[in-house]
C-alpha positions in Angstrom: 0.0 0.0 0.0 2.8 2.4 0.8 4.2 2.1 -2.7 0.9 2.3 -4.5 -0.6 5.2 -2.5 2.0 7.5 -4.0 0.7 6.9 -7.5 -3.0 7.2 -6.7 -3.4 9.0 -3.4 -7.0 9.9 -4.1 -8.0 6.3 -4.2 -6.2 5.6 -0.9 -8.0 8.6 0.6 -11.3 6.9 -0.3 -10.1 3.8 1.5 -9.2 5.8 4.5 -12.6 7.4 4.5 -14.3 4.0 4.2 -12.3 2.8 7.2 -13.3 5.8 9.2 -9.8 7.2 9.5 -9.9 10.9 10.6 -8.9 13.4 8.0 -5.4 14.6 8.7 -5.2 17.1 5.8 -2.4 15.4 4.0 -4.4 14.0 1.1 -1.6 11.6 0.3 -3.2 8.3 1.2 -1.0 7.6 4.2 -3.9 7.6 6.6 -5.3 4.5 4.6 -2.0 2.7 5.2 -2.1 3.5 8.9 -5.8 2.5 9.2 -5.1 -0.9 7.6 -2.1 -1.5 9.8 -4.3 -0.7 12.9 -7.0 -3.0 11.6 -4.5 -5.9 11.1 -3.0 -5.4 14.5 -6.4 -5.2 16.2 -7.5 -8.5 14.6 -4.3 -10.3 15.3 -3.7 -11.0 11.6 -0.6 -13.2 11.1 2.5 -11.4 10.2 5.5 -12.4 8.1 7.6 -13.2 11.1 4.9 -15.2 12.9 4.8 -17.6 9.9 8.6 -18.0 9.8 9.6 -15.5 7.1 13.1 -14.2 7.4 15.4 -11.9 5.5 16.8 -14.9 3.7 13.4 -15.6 2.1 12.9 -12.1 0.6 14.6 -12.7 -2.8 12.5 -15.8 -3.5 9.3 -14.0 -2.3 10.1 -11.0 -4.5 10.4 -13.3 -7.5 7.0 -14.9 -6.7 5.4 -11.5 -6.2 6.7 -10.2 -9.5 5.3 -13.3 -11.3 1.8 -12.7 -9.8 -0.8 -11.0 -12.0 -1.9 -8.5 -9.3 1.4 -6.7 -9.3 1.2 -6.3 -13.1 -1.9 -4.1 -12.7 -0.6 -1.9 -9.9 -1.0 1.8 -10.5 2.8 2.2 -10.7 5.4 -0.4 -11.8 7.2 -2.4 -9.1 10.9 -3.4 -9.4 12.3 -6.4 -7.6 14.1 -4.0 -5.3 10.7 -2.3 -4.5 9.2 -5.6 -3.6 12.2 -6.6 -1.4 12.0 -3.2 0.3 8.3 -3.7 1.0 8.9 -7.1 2.5 11.9 -5.8 4.5 9.7 -2.9 5.9 7.1 -5.5 6.9 9.7 -7.4 8.8 11.0 -4.2 10.4 7.6 -3.1 11.5 7.0 -6.5 13.0 10.2 -6.5 15.0 9.3 -3.1 16.5 5.9 -4.5 17.5 7.5 -7.4 19.3 9.6 -5.2 21.6 
């Protein structure tokens, strides 16, 4: 979401509104990302680390993601490095939550 919201912030603002996120005046879609993160945390949604994903898995996961149809219709192209960075960020967020 963090990657795609930059390309179509207006759509992510609509998501934020639908999730009841308060308007913060940014208009950049970041409040949708925050609202989804909160929702996942509140529901105890499994995280990458909780299912055993490690840094060593990211290259293979990035290849699989790039082969998936969904990423080909994203509002802005993804590179392998973009995908790895997104996975790495998810692992980093998780490690912060565990402390």
